[in-house]
C-alpha positions in Angstrom: -10.7 9.4 1.2 -10.2 12.7 2.7 -6.7 14.3 2.3 -6.2 14.4 6.0 -6.9 10.7 6.5 -4.6 10.0 3.6 -1.7 12.0 5.1 -2.4 10.4 8.5 -2.2 6.9 7.2 1.1 7.7 5.2 2.7 9.1 8.6 1.6 6.2 10.5 2.7 3.6 8.2 6.4 5.0 8.4 6.7 3.7 12.1 5.9 0.1 11.2 8.9 -2.2 11.5 8.4 -4.2 8.4 9.8 -2.1 5.6 8.4 -4.3 2.8 4.9 -4.1 4.0 5.3 -0.1 4.2 6.8 0.1 0.8 3.6 -1.8 -0.7 1.2 0.1 1.6 2.3 3.6 0.8 2.3 2.8 -2.8 -1.1 1.3 -2.7 -2.6 4.1 -0.7 -1.2 6.5 -3.1 -3.0 4.5 -5.9 -6.3 4.5 -3.8 -6.1 8.3 -3.0 -5.1 9.6 -6.5 -6.9 6.9 -8.5 -5.8 5.9 -12.1 -3.6 9.1 -12.4 -1.1 7.5 -10.2 0.9 4.6 -11.9 -0.3 2.6 -14.8 -2.8 -0.2 -14.8 0.2 -2.6 -15.6 1.9 -1.6 -12.6 -1.1 -1.8 -10.4 -1.7 -5.3 -11.6 1.9 -6.3 -11.0 1.8 -4.9 -7.4 -1.5 -6.8 -6.8 0.3 -10.1 -8.0 3.2 -9.8 -5.4 1.0 -11.6 -2.9 1.6 -14.8 -4.7 5.4 -14.3 -4.7 6.9 -15.9 -1.5 9.7 -13.4 -1.4 7.5 -10.5 -1.9 4.3 -11.4 -0.4 4.4 -8.6 2.3 4.8 -5.8 -0.2 1.8 -7.3 -2.0 0.0 -7.5 1.3 0.8 -3.8 2.1 -0.2 -2.7 -1.3 -3.6 -4.4 -1.1 -4.3 -2.8 2.3 -3.3 0.6 1.0 -5.2 0.3 -2.2 -8.4 -0.7 -0.2 -8.0 2.3 2.0 -7.5 0.5 5.2 -5.4 1.7 8.1 -1.8 0.5 8.2 -1.5 -3.1 9.8 0.1 -2.7 13.3 0.9 -6.4 13.5 2.6 -8.3 10.7 
């Protein structure tokens, strides 16, 4: 991912209404952009597992979208 795309996605994510999704998305996007130098493997695994947690599923969904380099979701 090019730096300009990364920065654009990070800015766009800030304007989403669901803060839980945004928190996960921005962290996942950082992991996608910076690779293993951002966070630990244990943290990465923990963030991926949030989708199965009812109370934190939106954070997990956001993390996965960001980690996969997708544009931030506009509808939640």
